[in-house]
C-alpha positions in Angstrom: 108.5 146.4 162.7 108.7 145.9 158.9 112.1 146.2 157.4 111.4 146.7 153.7 114.6 146.9 151.5 113.4 149.6 149.2 117.0 150.1 147.9 116.4 146.8 146.1 113.4 148.4 144.3 115.4 151.4 143.2 117.0 149.4 140.3 113.5 148.7 138.9 112.4 152.3 139.2 115.5 153.2 137.3 114.6 150.7 134.6 111.2 152.4 134.3 113.1 155.7 133.9 115.1 154.2 131.0 112.1 152.7 129.2 110.2 156.0 129.7 113.1 157.7 127.9 113.0 155.2 125.1 109.3 155.8 124.7 109.9 159.5 124.4 112.6 158.9 121.7 110.3 156.5 119.9 107.4 159.0 120.0 109.6 161.8 118.6 111.0 159.5 115.9 107.6 158.4 114.6 105.9 161.8 115.3 103.6 160.2 117.9 102.8 163.2 120.1 99.3 162.3 121.4 100.7 160.7 124.6 104.2 162.1 124.7 103.8 164.1 127.9 102.7 161.0 129.8 106.1 159.4 129.4 107.8 162.6 130.7 105.6 162.2 133.8 106.6 158.5 134.3 110.2 159.4 133.6 110.5 162.2 136.2 108.4 160.3 138.8 110.4 157.0 138.5 113.7 158.9 138.5 112.9 160.8 141.7 111.7 157.6 143.5 114.8 155.6 142.3 117.1 158.3 143.7 115.2 158.5 147.0 115.1 154.7 147.4 118.7 154.3 146.5 119.8 156.9 149.0 117.7 155.4 151.7 119.8 153.7 154.3 118.4 150.9 156.5 120.1 150.6 159.9 119.1 147.0 160.4 122.0 144.8 159.0 120.2 141.5 158.8 116.9 141.0 157.0 114.6 138.1 157.5 113.0 136.0 154.8 109.6 137.5 155.9 110.9 141.0 155.3 112.2 140.0 151.9 108.8 138.6 150.9 107.1 141.8 151.9 109.7 143.8 149.9 108.8 141.8 146.8 105.1 142.2 147.5 105.5 145.9 148.0 107.3 146.1 144.7 104.3 144.4 142.9 102.1 147.1 144.4 104.3 150.2 144.0 106.0 149.7 140.7 102.7 149.5 138.7 101.7 152.8 140.4 104.3 154.6 138.3 103.9 152.4 135.2 100.1 153.1 135.1 100.7 156.9 134.8 100.9 156.9 130.9 97.6 155.0 130.8 95.9 157.3 133.3 97.1 160.6 131.6 96.6 159.3 128.1 94.0 160.7 125.8 91.8 157.6 126.3 90.2 158.8 129.5 90.9 155.8 131.7 90.0 155.8 135.4 92.9 155.4 137.7 91.7 151.9 138.7 91.5 150.8 135.1 95.0 152.2 134.4 96.3 150.4 137.5 94.6 147.2 136.5 96.2 147.3 133.1 99.6 148.0 134.7 99.4 145.2 137.3 98.2 142.8 134.6 101.2 143.6 132.5 103.7 143.6 135.4 102.6 140.2 136.7 102.7 138.9 133.0 99.0 138.0 133.1 97.8 140.0 130.1 94.2 140.8 131.0 93.4 144.1 129.2 90.7 146.7 129.7 91.3 147.9 126.1 88.7 146.5 123.8 90.2 147.5 120.5 94.0 147.6 120.3 93.9 149.2 116.9 92.7 152.5 118.4 95.7 152.8 120.8 98.7 154.9 120.0 101.7 152.8 119.0 103.9 154.3 121.7 101.4 153.2 124.3 101.2 149.7 122.9 105.0 149.6 123.2 104.7 150.8 126.8 102.3 147.9 127.6 104.9 145.5 126.3 107.7 147.2 128.2 105.8 146.7 131.5 105.7 143.0 130.8 109.4 142.9 130.1 110.2 144.7 133.4 107.8 142.4 135.3 109.5 139.3 133.9 112.9 140.5 135.0 111.5 141.5 138.4 110.2 138.0 138.9 113.5 136.4 138.1 115.4 138.8 140.3 112.9 138.0 143.1 113.6 134.3 142.9 117.3 135.1 143.5 116.3 137.5 146.3 114.1 134.7 148.0 116.6 131.9 147.2 116.6 130.7 150.8 113.0 129.4 150.6 113.9 126.9 147.9 115.5 123.4 148.1 119.1 122.5 147.4 118.4 120.7 144.1 116.8 123.8 142.8 119.7 126.0 143.8 122.1 123.6 142.1 120.2 123.8 138.9 121.9 127.2 138.2 124.8 127.6 140.5 127.2 125.5 142.6 126.8 127.8 145.6 124.1 126.9 148.1 124.9 129.8 150.4 124.2 133.0 148.7 126.2 136.0 150.0 125.8 139.5 148.5 128.5 139.0 145.9 127.0 135.7 144.6 123.5 137.3 144.4 125.0 140.2 142.4 126.8 137.8 140.1 123.7 135.8 139.4 121.6 138.9 139.0 124.0 140.3 136.4 123.9 137.0 134.6 120.1 137.0 134.6 120.0 140.6 133.2 122.4 139.7 130.4 120.7 136.4 129.5 117.2 138.0 129.7 118.2 140.9 127.4 120.1 138.6 125.0 117.2 136.2 124.6 114.8 139.1 124.0 117.1 140.3 121.2 117.4 136.8 119.8 113.6 136.3 119.8 113.2 139.7 118.1 115.7 138.8 115.4 114.0 135.4 114.7 110.5 137.1 114.5 111.9 139.5 112.0 113.4 136.7 109.9 110.0 135.1 109.6 108.7 138.3 108.0 106.9 139.9 111.0 106.7 143.6 111.1 109.5 145.0 113.3 107.0 146.8 115.6 105.0 143.6 116.1 108.3 141.6 116.5 109.6 143.9 119.2 106.3 143.8 121.2 106.0 140.0 120.9 109.7 139.6 121.9 108.9 141.5 125.1 105.8 139.4 125.7 107.4 136.0 125.0 110.4 136.3 127.2 108.3 137.6 130.1 105.6 135.0 129.7 103.1 137.9 129.2 99.8 138.1 127.4 99.6 141.5 125.7 99.4 141.5 121.9 100.2 144.5 119.7 97.0 143.8 117.7 93.5 142.5 118.5 94.1 139.0 117.1 97.2 136.9 116.8 95.9 135.6 113.5 96.4 139.1 112.0 100.2 138.7 112.7 100.8 135.0 112.0 99.8 134.4 108.4 101.1 130.9 107.5 102.0 127.6 109.2 105.8 128.2 109.1 105.3 131.4 111.2 102.9 129.6 113.6 105.3 126.7 114.2 108.4 128.9 114.7 106.4 131.2 117.0 105.2 128.2 119.0 108.8 127.0 119.5 109.8 130.5 120.6 107.2 130.5 123.3 109.2 127.8 125.0 111.9 130.3 126.0 109.6 131.2 128.9 108.9 127.5 129.6 112.4 126.3 130.2 114.9 127.8 132.7 116.5 131.0 131.6 119.8 129.3 132.5 119.2 126.3 130.2 120.8 127.7 127.0 123.6 129.3 129.1 124.5 126.0 130.9 124.2 124.1 127.6 126.7 126.3 125.8 129.1 127.7 128.5 129.4 125.1 131.2 132.4 122.9 130.4 132.1 120.3 133.0 128.4 119.6 132.6 126.6 118.2 135.6 123.2 116.7 135.5 122.3 119.1 138.4 122.2 121.9 135.8 119.8 120.1 133.5 117.6 117.8 135.6 114.5 120.0 135.6 114.7 120.9 131.9 115.2 117.3 130.9 112.0 116.4 132.6 110.3 119.4 130.9 111.5 118.3 127.5 110.1 114.8 128.1 106.8 116.3 129.4 106.5 118.6 126.4 107.2 116.0 123.8 104.7 113.6 125.5 102.0 116.2 125.4 102.6 117.1 121.8 102.6 113.4 120.8 99.3 112.8 122.6 97.7 115.8 120.9 99.1 114.7 117.5 97.6 111.2 117.9 94.3 111.9 119.5 93.2 115.6 119.2 94.2 116.8 115.7 91.8 115.1 113.4 89.6 118.1 112.6 92.1 120.9 112.6 95.6 122.0 111.5 98.0 120.6 114.1 100.1 123.8 114.0 97.2 125.6 115.7 97.1 123.0 118.4 100.9 123.3 118.8 100.6 127.0 119.4 98.0 126.5 122.1 100.0 123.7 123.7 103.2 125.8 123.9 101.3 128.8 125.0 99.5 127.0 127.8 102.6 125.2 129.0 104.5 128.4 129.1 101.6 130.3 130.8 101.4 132.8 128.1 97.9 131.9 126.9 97.9 132.9 123.2 95.8 131.0 120.7 94.5 131.5 117.2 90.8 132.3 116.9 89.1 129.0 116.3 86.7 126.8 118.3 88.6 124.7 121.0 85.7 124.1 123.4 86.4 120.4 123.5 89.9 121.0 124.7 89.4 123.9 127.2 89.9 121.7 130.3 93.0 120.1 128.9 94.6 123.4 128.2 93.7 124.7 131.6 95.4 121.6 133.2 98.5 122.5 131.2 98.3 126.0 132.5 98.1 124.8 136.1 101.1 122.5 135.8 103.3 125.3 134.3 107.0 125.2 133.4 110.4 125.6 135.0 111.2 127.0 138.4 113.6 129.5 137.0 111.6 130.6 134.0 109.1 133.5 133.8 106.2 131.1 133.5 103.8 130.5 136.4 102.0 127.3 137.4 102.5 124.8 140.2 105.6 123.6 138.3 105.9 120.2 136.7 108.8 119.0 138.8 106.8 119.6 142.0 103.9 117.5 140.7 106.3 114.8 139.5 107.9 114.7 143.0 104.5 114.3 144.6 103.3 111.7 142.2 106.4 109.5 142.6 106.3 109.9 146.4 102.6 108.9 146.5 103.2 105.9 144.3 106.1 104.8 146.5 104.0 105.1 149.6 101.1 103.1 148.0 103.5 100.4 146.8 105.3 100.2 150.1 102.0 99.0 151.7 101.1 96.5 149.0 104.7 95.2 148.6 106.5 95.9 151.9 109.5 93.8 151.1 110.3 95.6 147.9 112.8 98.5 147.8 111.6 101.6 145.9 113.9 104.1 144.3 113.5 107.8 144.9 115.7 108.9 142.1 114.5 111.4 139.5 114.0 110.2 135.9 117.1 110.7 133.7 119.3 111.6 136.7 121.1 110.2 139.8 119.5 112.8 142.0 117.4 111.7 145.0 114.5 114.0 145.8 114.3 115.3 149.3 111.4 114.0 151.4 111.6 117.2 153.5 110.3 119.2 150.5 107.3 117.0 150.0 105.3 118.7 152.7 106.1 122.1 151.1 104.9 121.0 147.7 101.7 119.5 149.1 100.9 122.7 151.0 101.6 124.7 147.9 99.0 122.8 146.0 96.6 123.1 149.0 97.0 126.8 149.0 96.4 126.9 145.3 93.1 125.0 145.7 92.1 127.3 148.6 93.0 130.4 146.5 91.2 129.0 143.5 87.9 128.4 145.2 88.1 131.6 147.2 88.5 133.7 144.0 85.9 131.6 142.2 83.3 132.3 145.0 84.2 136.0 145.0 83.7 136.3 141.3 80.5 134.3 141.4 79.1 136.7 144.0 79.8 139.5 141.4 77.3 137.9 138.9 79.9 136.1 136.8 78.6 132.7 135.9 80.4 129.8 137.7 82.1 128.3 134.7 83.6 131.6 133.6 84.5 132.5 137.2 86.3 129.1 137.7 88.3 129.5 134.4 89.1 133.1 135.1 90.3 132.2 138.6 92.7 129.6 137.3 94.1 132.0 134.7 94.4 134.8 137.3 96.4 132.8 139.8 98.5 131.2 137.0 99.1 134.6 135.4 97.8 133.5 132.0 95.8 135.6 129.5 92.3 134.7 128.5 91.9 133.3 125.0 89.8 130.9 122.9 91.9 128.1 124.3 90.0 128.5 127.5 86.7 129.7 126.2 87.1 133.2 127.5 88.3 135.2 124.5 85.4 137.6 124.6 85.5 138.3 128.3 85.2 142.0 129.0 87.4 143.4 131.8 86.5 147.1 131.2 82.9 146.7 132.5 83.8 144.8 135.7 82.9 146.5 138.9 85.5 147.9 141.4 85.3 144.9 143.7 86.1 142.3 141.0 89.0 144.4 139.7 90.5 144.7 143.2 90.1 140.9 143.6 91.8 140.2 140.3 94.6 142.6 141.1 95.3 141.0 144.4 95.2 137.4 143.1 97.4 138.3 140.1 100.0 139.4 142.6 99.5 136.4 144.8 100.0 134.1 141.9 103.2 135.9 140.9 105.0 135.9 144.3 104.9 132.1 144.3 102.4 130.3 146.6 105.2 129.0 148.8 105.7 132.5 150.1 102.1 132.6 151.3 103.0 129.8 153.7 105.7 131.9 155.3 103.4 134.9 155.6 100.7 132.7 157.3 103.3 131.2 159.6 104.6 134.6 160.6 101.1 135.9 161.6 99.4 132.7 162.9 102.3 130.8 164.5 104.7 132.4 166.9 108.2 131.0 167.4 
C-alpha cells in the first residue's frame, strides 16, 4: 500500500497561499483587477489543502525510499493543479489542459509556454508565472534533501558533514536552503536593478534565474537587455543556477574549508572556463561574443535563454551543453557534469589497464584528493541509459504526432532536461498552444520525469519489476 507523506507537501501549498496573497496585494496596488478573483481562488484552495495535509497523520512510522519518490512525484502532479487555477479562471479563456500545461512547465522550471504574446497578459499573471518557477525550484532542492539516501557519500559531503540524515538534520538543511534560496533571489534582483532593468522585469527574471526556469516577462529578451554590459552581467547571474546553492555559503561561512565542500564546483568552474575559451577562439568570428556568452551560460545552467539571432551552426553544441547540465545541488537539470567526468575517467582507466596492465592508474578526481566510488559507476551508466531510452521514446511519440523528426528530437532533449526552447536550439518559433492533447500529455509527463532525477526511475522500475 502506498504511504505518501502529504504532510511534507503542506509546506508548499502554504507557499502557494502566501504568493497568492502577494499577487492580490500587487493587483490592488497597481489597480490590476482583471484577474484579481483568480488569486483569491488559488489562495483559499491552497490554504484549505495545506491545513488538511498538515493535519493528516500517517500511522506508519518508517517510510521507504520508494514512498518518498512517489510523494515527490505526487507533488509534481498535485501542486500545479492549484497553481493553474489563475490561468484557467483568467480572462484569456484557456482550457484546463492548457492552464495545467503552463503550470507544470513553470513548476518543473522548463519554460514552455502556450501564450504566444506576453505583451497581452496582465502583469499580475506574468508575476504569477514567475512565482510558480520560484516555488518549483525550491521544491526541487527540498526534494533532493528528502531523497538524500539515493545519492553517494561524496555528494552528501559536498554540503554537510553528516552522512546519516535524521529529521533534525533534514530540517536544519531545509531551513538553510530556504534562507540561501531567498537571499540569492534578492541579490539577483538587486543586481538586475543596478544595471538599469525595470524593477518588474528584474523581479520576474530573478525568480526565473534562481529556479533555472524559462519564463520571460516579455516576448523577447532583447527588449530587456539593451547593451553589452547588461548582457555580460546577466550571463554571469545565470550561473547562480549552475553552481551548487551551497557554493557561496561554504565559501564565506565555512571556517575550516574542506575540499569536500567544493570539489564539484571546482570541476564546474574549470568546465565553464574551458567551454567559454573554446567559443572565444573558434566560434565568435561573425558575432558579438557577449551573445555567445549568454547562450553558453544559459545552456549550461539549463535555462535556455538566448538573444534573437541566427545560431543554426551551433544548435547541436548548445544542446550538448544542455544535456551535460550543472551541479547536483543546483536548480539546473542535465545528466550532471561530474557524472560524465566519473564515467569518462573510469572508461579511460579500463581501456588503459588492458593496453598497459603493469601501470597503476589513479582514480582521484581532478583538483582533489577524493577517490571516486566504483559502486556509483553502474548507477551513472544506468542513468545515462534511461536518458537515452526516454529521449528516443519521447522523440518517437512526438514524431507520430506529425512533428518533424529534427524538431521532435530537439524538443525531447529540452523537455527531459527542463530547458526552454529558443533560437539557440532552432526552436524559438515552436507553437505549444496548437499541439493536440496527446502531445501535451506526453510533454507534461516527461517534464516531470526529467525533474525527479532519472536515478529515481531506476528505483521505481526495480520496485515493480524486481521483487526482493
